[in-house]
C-alpha positions in Angstrom: 7.4 81.9 -27.5 4.5 84.1 -28.5 2.6 85.8 -25.7 4.9 84.5 -23.0 3.2 81.1 -22.9 5.2 78.1 -21.5 5.7 75.2 -23.7 4.6 71.7 -22.5 1.6 70.2 -20.8 -0.9 72.4 -19.2 -1.5 72.2 -15.4 -4.6 69.9 -15.4 -2.9 67.3 -17.6 0.2 67.4 -15.4 -1.9 67.1 -12.2 -3.8 64.1 -13.6 -0.5 62.4 -14.7 0.8 63.0 -11.1 -2.3 61.3 -9.6 -2.0 58.4 -12.0 1.7 58.0 -11.1 0.8 57.9 -7.4 -1.8 55.2 -8.1 0.7 53.1 -10.0 3.3 53.6 -7.2 0.8 52.5 -4.6 0.0 49.4 -6.7 3.7 48.6 -7.0 4.1 48.9 -3.3 1.3 46.4 -2.8 2.8 44.0 -5.3 6.1 44.2 -3.5 4.5 43.6 -0.1 2.5 40.6 -1.4 5.6 39.2 -3.0 7.5 39.5 0.2 4.7 37.9 2.2 4.4 35.0 -0.1 8.1 34.4 -0.1 8.0 34.5 3.7 5.1 32.0 3.9 6.7 29.6 1.4 9.9 29.7 3.4 8.1 28.9 6.6 6.1 26.1 5.1 9.2 24.4 3.7 11.1 24.9 6.9 8.3 23.2 8.8 8.1 20.4 6.2 11.8 19.7 6.2 12.1 19.8 10.0 9.4 17.1 10.2 11.4 14.9 7.8 9.7 15.8 4.6 11.3 16.2 1.2 10.5 18.2 -2.0 8.9 15.1 -3.4 6.4 14.4 -0.6 5.0 17.9 0.1 1.2 17.8 0.1 -0.1 21.4 -0.6 -3.6 20.6 0.7 -2.1 19.7 4.1 -0.1 22.9 4.5 -2.8 25.3 3.1 -3.9 26.6 6.5 -0.4 27.0 7.8 0.6 28.9 4.6 -2.4 31.3 5.1 -1.3 32.0 8.6 2.3 32.6 7.6 1.2 34.7 4.6 -0.7 37.0 7.0 2.4 37.2 9.3 4.5 37.8 6.2 2.5 40.9 5.2 3.1 42.3 8.7 6.8 41.5 8.4 7.0 43.2 5.0 5.1 46.3 6.4 7.6 46.5 9.3 10.5 46.3 7.0 9.1 49.1 4.9 8.6 51.2 8.1 12.2 50.5 9.1 13.5 51.4 5.6 11.5 54.6 5.6 12.8 55.5 9.1 16.4 54.8 8.2 16.2 56.9 5.0 14.6 59.8 6.9 17.6 60.0 9.3 
């Protein structure tokens, strides 16, 4: 290589790519957390519905909307706790 220059991206380009990758990683974490929270909420809604004698055919989404919202909020906390537990277990 002429002049001892290194081949590849220069530092500012690599730094910018690193920041963009961190942004994408953060976005993916949020998507995973929201997916977990929605799965948790749907599970809780159906458990409540089935325990009260309901079936797949008679679920009225408008009646369970507020309960779903409550469970979705709880599900976000559960997903965050699972992530903390996972991080702690991999650190040990």
